[in-house]
Each structure stands twice: as structure tokens, then as C-alpha cells.
PLY file of the C-alpha trace (Angstrom):
ply
format ascii 1.0
element vertex 385
property float x
property float y
property float z
element edge 384
property int vertex1
property int vertex2
end_header
44.98 5.17 -5.10
45.97 5.28 -8.77
42.83 5.98 -10.83
44.63 5.62 -14.17
43.81 2.54 -16.21
46.46 0.40 -17.84
46.79 0.52 -21.61
45.28 -2.97 -21.98
42.28 -1.98 -19.87
41.74 1.14 -21.94
41.86 -0.98 -25.09
39.18 -3.32 -23.72
36.98 -0.34 -22.88
37.48 1.27 -26.28
36.74 -1.97 -28.13
33.53 -2.40 -26.19
32.50 1.20 -26.74
33.05 0.97 -30.50
30.87 -2.14 -30.71
28.16 -0.58 -28.55
28.12 2.64 -30.58
27.91 0.69 -33.83
25.68 -2.27 -33.04
24.01 -1.89 -29.62
21.89 1.23 -29.76
19.01 1.92 -27.38
16.54 0.86 -30.07
18.47 -2.37 -30.71
18.37 -3.12 -27.00
14.61 -2.59 -26.90
14.19 -5.02 -29.81
16.33 -7.63 -28.04
14.30 -7.31 -24.84
11.06 -7.69 -26.78
12.30 -10.82 -28.58
11.14 -14.26 -27.33
14.51 -15.09 -25.77
15.19 -11.64 -24.38
18.90 -11.87 -25.29
20.91 -11.76 -28.50
23.09 -14.62 -29.75
24.87 -12.18 -32.07
25.71 -9.82 -29.19
26.99 -12.72 -27.08
29.19 -13.96 -29.92
30.64 -10.47 -30.31
31.48 -10.32 -26.60
33.30 -13.64 -27.00
35.14 -12.44 -30.11
36.27 -9.31 -28.25
37.76 -11.53 -25.53
35.31 -10.51 -22.82
34.29 -14.07 -21.93
37.95 -15.11 -21.72
38.92 -12.17 -19.52
38.07 -13.70 -16.10
39.27 -17.23 -16.97
42.77 -18.41 -15.92
45.38 -18.60 -18.66
45.77 -22.36 -18.32
42.14 -22.70 -19.38
42.30 -20.40 -22.38
41.66 -17.09 -20.65
43.48 -13.90 -19.70
43.47 -14.27 -15.88
41.80 -10.88 -15.58
41.48 -9.21 -12.20
38.39 -7.61 -10.70
39.76 -4.23 -11.85
39.90 -5.56 -15.42
36.27 -6.62 -15.09
35.43 -3.23 -13.55
36.35 -1.64 -16.88
34.10 -4.02 -18.82
31.13 -3.83 -16.47
31.20 -0.04 -16.48
30.88 0.03 -20.26
28.11 -2.59 -20.23
26.31 -0.51 -17.60
26.47 2.63 -19.73
24.76 0.80 -22.60
22.41 -1.29 -20.42
23.57 -4.48 -22.15
21.17 -7.31 -21.27
23.31 -10.31 -22.23
24.14 -12.88 -19.50
27.70 -11.62 -19.06
27.59 -10.80 -15.34
25.98 -14.14 -14.46
28.58 -16.06 -16.46
31.54 -14.11 -15.07
30.31 -14.64 -11.52
29.87 -18.35 -12.17
33.39 -18.53 -13.60
34.70 -16.95 -10.39
33.16 -19.79 -8.36
34.87 -22.34 -10.60
38.13 -20.41 -10.50
38.20 -20.23 -6.70
37.11 -23.81 -6.23
39.73 -25.31 -8.53
39.00 -28.06 -11.02
36.24 -27.86 -13.65
38.83 -26.70 -16.16
36.74 -28.05 -19.03
33.87 -25.74 -18.08
36.17 -22.75 -17.77
37.54 -23.48 -21.25
33.99 -23.45 -22.61
33.30 -20.15 -20.84
36.45 -18.59 -22.27
35.42 -19.62 -25.78
31.91 -18.21 -25.31
30.42 -21.70 -25.67
28.94 -21.91 -22.15
26.81 -19.48 -20.17
26.57 -19.85 -16.40
24.10 -18.72 -13.75
24.38 -18.68 -9.96
21.41 -20.13 -8.05
22.16 -18.73 -4.59
19.03 -16.96 -3.32
16.06 -18.54 -1.59
12.73 -16.91 -0.87
13.01 -17.05 2.92
16.63 -15.88 2.99
16.26 -12.36 1.52
19.89 -11.20 1.30
21.42 -13.79 3.64
23.19 -16.28 1.36
23.82 -18.70 4.24
20.06 -19.06 4.79
19.74 -22.27 2.79
17.10 -24.99 2.96
17.95 -26.59 -0.38
19.47 -29.97 0.48
22.13 -32.12 -1.13
21.76 -35.59 0.36
24.77 -37.88 0.13
24.03 -40.80 -2.18
26.96 -43.19 -2.55
29.79 -41.18 -4.08
27.44 -38.44 -5.22
24.45 -36.39 -4.11
20.72 -36.00 -4.60
19.64 -32.37 -4.78
16.24 -31.07 -3.68
15.08 -27.48 -3.23
14.12 -24.19 -4.82
16.06 -21.08 -5.82
14.49 -17.71 -6.57
15.33 -14.83 -8.92
18.31 -16.56 -10.51
19.79 -13.97 -12.87
19.75 -15.41 -16.41
18.93 -18.84 -15.01
16.97 -19.87 -18.12
19.78 -18.82 -20.48
22.52 -20.83 -18.74
23.91 -24.19 -19.74
25.15 -24.88 -16.22
24.12 -23.64 -12.77
26.21 -22.95 -9.68
23.97 -24.03 -6.80
24.39 -23.54 -3.07
22.93 -26.37 -0.98
23.16 -27.69 2.54
24.75 -31.06 3.23
24.65 -30.67 7.00
23.89 -28.20 9.77
20.94 -25.92 10.44
19.34 -23.43 8.09
21.59 -20.39 8.68
24.90 -22.01 9.63
28.00 -21.18 7.63
29.23 -24.73 8.11
27.67 -27.50 6.05
27.25 -25.60 2.75
28.14 -27.24 -0.57
28.55 -25.54 -3.93
27.55 -27.72 -6.85
27.67 -27.52 -10.63
24.37 -28.67 -12.10
23.62 -29.03 -15.81
20.59 -26.89 -16.65
19.05 -29.77 -18.61
19.62 -32.41 -15.91
16.70 -34.65 -14.99
14.71 -33.10 -12.15
15.61 -29.48 -12.93
12.63 -27.24 -13.73
13.35 -23.65 -14.81
10.70 -20.94 -15.02
12.25 -17.96 -16.82
10.79 -14.47 -16.96
11.70 -10.86 -17.68
12.50 -8.65 -14.71
11.60 -4.98 -14.21
14.85 -3.74 -15.76
14.60 -5.78 -18.97
17.04 -8.43 -17.77
16.10 -12.11 -17.50
15.69 -14.12 -14.30
14.28 -17.50 -13.32
12.86 -19.51 -10.45
14.35 -23.00 -10.39
13.16 -26.23 -8.75
15.48 -29.16 -8.07
13.56 -32.40 -7.54
15.70 -35.44 -6.87
18.54 -34.26 -9.15
21.30 -36.86 -9.11
24.89 -35.58 -9.16
28.21 -37.34 -9.00
31.09 -36.29 -6.77
32.74 -34.23 -9.49
29.89 -31.69 -9.26
31.33 -30.24 -6.04
33.18 -26.94 -6.15
35.90 -26.99 -3.52
34.97 -29.21 -0.57
31.42 -30.33 0.22
30.31 -28.81 3.50
33.03 -26.13 3.44
31.67 -23.88 0.71
30.91 -20.76 2.74
34.27 -19.05 2.26
34.04 -19.42 -1.52
30.40 -18.34 -1.51
31.15 -15.27 0.60
34.18 -14.26 -1.49
32.39 -14.73 -4.80
29.36 -12.77 -3.61
31.70 -9.88 -2.79
33.31 -10.22 -6.21
29.89 -10.07 -7.83
28.84 -7.09 -5.72
32.00 -5.24 -6.79
31.17 -5.88 -10.45
27.62 -4.63 -9.91
29.07 -1.45 -8.40
31.03 -0.93 -11.61
27.93 -1.55 -13.74
25.97 0.92 -11.62
28.71 3.50 -12.08
28.45 3.15 -15.86
24.68 3.53 -15.72
24.96 6.61 -13.49
27.51 8.20 -15.81
25.21 7.71 -18.79
22.20 8.97 -16.84
24.10 12.07 -15.70
25.26 12.81 -19.26
21.75 12.33 -20.69
20.29 14.67 -18.07
22.92 17.32 -18.70
22.25 17.17 -22.45
18.52 17.51 -21.82
19.00 20.61 -19.65
21.11 22.18 -22.39
18.48 21.63 -25.10
15.09 21.90 -23.34
13.81 25.46 -23.77
11.62 27.29 -21.26
10.89 31.05 -21.18
13.17 31.49 -24.18
16.26 29.89 -22.66
17.68 26.40 -21.97
16.47 25.23 -18.56
20.09 24.43 -17.71
20.59 28.17 -17.20
18.28 28.14 -14.17
20.40 28.25 -11.03
18.21 25.86 -9.03
18.66 23.15 -11.67
22.40 23.81 -11.82
22.58 23.16 -8.08
20.79 19.85 -8.51
23.21 18.82 -11.27
26.11 19.78 -8.99
24.72 17.53 -6.25
24.37 14.70 -8.78
27.99 15.20 -9.84
29.21 14.97 -6.24
27.33 11.70 -5.74
28.74 10.39 -9.02
32.35 11.18 -8.09
31.98 9.55 -4.68
30.47 6.49 -6.35
33.36 6.35 -8.79
35.90 6.25 -5.96
33.98 3.57 -4.06
33.43 1.39 -7.15
37.14 1.35 -7.91
37.97 0.65 -4.26
35.59 -2.33 -4.28
37.20 -3.68 -7.47
40.69 -3.35 -5.98
39.70 -5.05 -2.71
37.53 -7.77 -4.29
40.64 -9.89 -4.83
42.17 -9.07 -1.41
43.57 -11.98 0.60
42.31 -10.41 3.83
38.63 -11.39 4.01
37.76 -8.70 6.59
39.34 -6.00 4.43
37.44 -7.28 1.40
34.11 -7.35 3.23
34.54 -3.84 4.61
35.41 -2.32 1.23
32.72 -4.13 -0.77
29.92 -3.52 1.72
30.87 0.16 2.06
30.86 0.51 -1.73
27.58 -1.33 -2.23
25.89 0.85 0.39
27.32 4.16 -0.85
26.70 3.40 -4.53
23.15 2.35 -3.75
22.59 5.74 -2.11
24.16 7.55 -5.07
22.14 5.54 -7.59
18.89 6.37 -5.85
19.70 10.08 -5.68
20.97 10.39 -9.25
18.12 8.30 -10.62
15.42 10.28 -8.84
16.94 13.62 -9.79
17.34 12.58 -13.43
13.72 11.46 -13.69
12.48 14.68 -12.12
14.69 16.90 -14.28
13.40 15.16 -17.41
9.86 15.98 -16.35
7.02 13.61 -17.24
9.13 11.95 -19.93
11.53 10.67 -17.29
9.30 7.70 -16.48
8.39 6.69 -20.04
9.89 3.65 -21.75
10.63 5.77 -24.81
13.37 7.58 -22.89
16.59 5.79 -21.89
16.64 7.59 -18.53
13.76 5.45 -17.28
15.61 2.26 -18.23
18.78 3.38 -16.44
16.74 4.15 -13.33
15.10 0.72 -13.38
18.43 -1.05 -13.80
19.97 0.92 -10.95
17.04 -0.05 -8.72
17.57 -3.74 -9.50
21.34 -3.55 -8.95
20.70 -2.06 -5.51
18.66 -5.17 -4.59
21.07 -7.73 -6.07
23.58 -9.48 -3.78
22.46 -7.45 -0.79
20.66 -4.11 -0.54
21.95 -1.03 1.25
20.57 -1.97 4.68
22.08 -5.45 4.45
25.54 -4.12 3.56
25.39 -1.37 6.18
24.71 -3.97 8.88
27.46 -6.19 7.46
29.96 -3.31 7.44
29.14 -2.44 11.04
29.62 -6.06 12.10
33.20 -6.24 10.79
36.09 -6.31 13.28
37.26 -2.90 14.42
34.05 -1.00 13.80
32.41 -1.31 17.19
31.01 -4.79 17.38
27.54 -5.92 18.28
26.79 -2.90 20.49
26.90 -0.55 17.52
24.92 -2.99 15.40
22.24 -3.29 18.10
22.06 0.50 18.44
21.50 0.86 14.70
18.77 -1.79 14.78
0 1
1 2
2 3
3 4
4 5
5 6
6 7
7 8
8 9
9 10
10 11
11 12
12 13
13 14
14 15
15 16
16 17
17 18
18 19
19 20
20 21
21 22
22 23
23 24
24 25
25 26
26 27
27 28
28 29
29 30
30 31
31 32
32 33
33 34
34 35
35 36
36 37
37 38
38 39
39 40
40 41
41 42
42 43
43 44
44 45
45 46
46 47
47 48
48 49
49 50
50 51
51 52
52 53
53 54
54 55
55 56
56 57
57 58
58 59
59 60
60 61
61 62
62 63
63 64
64 65
65 66
66 67
67 68
68 69
69 70
70 71
71 72
72 73
73 74
74 75
75 76
76 77
77 78
78 79
79 80
80 81
81 82
82 83
83 84
84 85
85 86
86 87
87 88
88 89
89 90
90 91
91 92
92 93
93 94
94 95
95 96
96 97
97 98
98 99
99 100
100 101
101 102
102 103
103 104
104 105
105 106
106 107
107 108
108 109
109 110
110 111
111 112
112 113
113 114
114 115
115 116
116 117
117 118
118 119
119 120
120 121
121 122
122 123
123 124
124 125
125 126
126 127
127 128
128 129
129 130
130 131
131 132
132 133
133 134
134 135
135 136
136 137
137 138
138 139
139 140
140 141
141 142
142 143
143 144
144 145
145 146
146 147
147 148
148 149
149 150
150 151
151 152
152 153
153 154
154 155
155 156
156 157
157 158
158 159
159 160
160 161
161 162
162 163
163 164
164 165
165 166
166 167
167 168
168 169
169 170
170 171
171 172
172 173
173 174
174 175
175 176
176 177
177 178
178 179
179 180
180 181
181 182
182 183
183 184
184 185
185 186
186 187
187 188
188 189
189 190
190 191
191 192
192 193
193 194
194 195
195 196
196 197
197 198
198 199
199 200
200 201
201 202
202 203
203 204
204 205
205 206
206 207
207 208
208 209
209 210
210 211
211 212
212 213
213 214
214 215
215 216
216 217
217 218
218 219
219 220
220 221
221 222
222 223
223 224
224 225
225 226
226 227
227 228
228 229
229 230
230 231
231 232
232 233
233 234
234 235
235 236
236 237
237 238
238 239
239 240
240 241
241 242
242 243
243 244
244 245
245 246
246 247
247 248
248 249
249 250
250 251
251 252
252 253
253 254
254 255
255 256
256 257
257 258
258 259
259 260
260 261
261 262
262 263
263 264
264 265
265 266
266 267
267 268
268 269
269 270
270 271
271 272
272 273
273 274
274 275
275 276
276 277
277 278
278 279
279 280
280 281
281 282
282 283
283 284
284 285
285 286
286 287
287 288
288 289
289 290
290 291
291 292
292 293
293 294
294 295
295 296
296 297
297 298
298 299
299 300
300 301
301 302
302 303
303 304
304 305
305 306
306 307
307 308
308 309
309 310
310 311
311 312
312 313
313 314
314 315
315 316
316 317
317 318
318 319
319 320
320 321
321 322
322 323
323 324
324 325
325 326
326 327
327 328
328 329
329 330
330 331
331 332
332 333
333 334
334 335
335 336
336 337
337 338
338 339
339 340
340 341
341 342
342 343
343 344
344 345
345 346
346 347
347 348
348 349
349 350
350 351
351 352
352 353
353 354
354 355
355 356
356 357
357 358
358 359
359 360
360 361
361 362
362 363
363 364
364 365
365 366
366 367
367 368
368 369
369 370
370 371
371 372
372 373
373 374
374 375
375 376
376 377
377 378
378 379
379 380
380 381
381 382
382 383
383 384
């Protein structure tokens, strides 16, 4: 695999890094989190001006038709700086619209930075199974009436439009009978309860009570939304892997700097062999995570669904393991300060913990990987259980 980035991708990364170094310091981030809205309009406008919101949008709708590898570059830089703006949620929502076709007017607004999106996919009883849906979209003439609840919707309260998974037919966990719908956040019957999550990001619980939608709200084909849902979830998981990689890189660098400057017994503690060994182990985990994150980004756009699922689930599992190891080691090597909010290491660790739980945790993706064709089938899965 070629690990070298294209010139355009390097330019995107450098532009982001310059803005972050100049205007998005750790202290600035803390002030944004503590503000009433928890996000920054100025930061969002800068992302739009830099072309980040246009990157995933097709050219015919004012974008750059960026690939998952292009987004990998962006998400890694955002992960290094722990940027809390609703970029991931909007990019993931744009991928639903892109795969479903239509809704070009919404994609144009996304590209211009005028519209933020959020994906209301998770339900309390479903844990990490996105097909476990009890939210219902009842056919009403040429449209639908939507009823149900969605939990922990990332940046749900900041979005102007929601991508909602609902069931139009079938039983609770069937892949058939799923519809994907675009719902205006201010539509009658939509109640959004926003809150701040452990990592400083924003999330929301959303209730849909008799929300009336016309036929144009459907993404793709009503009742046949599983393939789009599954593919977009993998796309989102690949982007989260890239964000986690950026956070781990920053956490590794911060820990290394600390070991070089913290004095004990008249010498930097980085001279102690036992701590050098721990840093070496962290570096190995980081390099393995880097390879897997790039593999996931490459395969996120693969036409072969089985190949995509294998690569993304393997990456999500392996990067979750690396994030836990690097995070725990970094906190311990920083001593008591490693868990204080005054130190950026604690914030990286919290964000990595939340990424591991988003769009499927390690156990979920390990089971999913084992269930893919060619691995060993249900016998291996049952043995693991």
C-alpha cells in the first residue's frame, strides 16, 4: 500500500494545521466547550472557507467529490486538535445523501457551510446493532408519519436536518423494511434534548411524535435502506479511525515531551529504561493503528461490501485496542496530572474512549469481522461467544 499522500491532500492537512495552530489552541477549545452552545460559529465558518465542508460533496453540487482517503487526512488533523465542531456528523450525513441520490439542494448547502447534519441512527435497546429499529414511519398517502426515539445523536441539537433510520415494515431486527429519511430539525413533532458528552462533544436524545413527511424525504428507496445504512456506517467508522489516529499521535507526542522535561533524581524521567520500554510499546501500537486507519479509509469506498466490512471492522477493533493502551499508558506516565482537565492528555483519553464506543465498539466489530465470508462462519463465532 502506498502511504504517501497526494499533493492536494498534503495541502488540505497543512491548511488545517495552520488554522489550528493559530486560532484553535487547547485553551480556545476549553472556552468553546464551556460556552452555552458548546461549538463555535467562527470555527465552523473557517472550516467552510478552507473547503472542508465541500470536500465530501459531489462536484455537481458544489463540492470536490473527495474520497474517504481525502477525509482521512482532515479527520486526523481534527483529531490531533480535538476539534469539537459538528464536522464528522455533517460529513457522515452528506455521505447518506450522496449514496442515496437526490437531495442535491441539501448537498449544496452542506458544501457552502450553510447546513449542518446529524445522523439519528441509534436506539436505546439496539446498542451497536443499527438494524435494531423500533422507530416507525407509517405510510400516509404519498408521505409518512414518523414516531420513535433516537439516543446519543452526535451533534443532534446543532443540526439543521437529521438523517433518521426508521422501519416501514418487518420485525425489529430485520434488514429488510428500513427507510432512511431526511427530517428538518425544526419540524413539528420533533423534540431535541441536547447535552454535552464526556469528551466535550455535543449529543442529543431526539423524540419524533407524529412528524409528517412527504415522499421526497426518503433517501434511496423506502424499505430498502439497509445497504446504504450499512455502507455509511462503515464510512463513518473509517473516519473515526482517522480521528483516533490523530488523537493518539498527539497524545504520544505530548507524553514523549513530558518524559523529556520532567525531572526526577536529577535527570529527565525519559532516561529511565522502564519508561523507554513503555514508550516503545506505545509506538508499536501507534504504527499498527496508522496502517489499519489508512486501510479502512481505502476500503471504505470499496464496491465489494464484504471486503469493506472486513477492513473497517478489523480497523475499528485494532484501533480501539491501540487507543486504550496508548491512553492508559499516557495517563500513567503523566502521573496524577494525567487525569486532570488542565492537561490535554486527559481530554485526548476521553475522546478516544468515546470514539471506541461510536458506531460499534471493539467486541461488536470483532464479532462482525468473524461473521464475514471466508473467516470460519458461525462455528467460530459461537466458539468466541
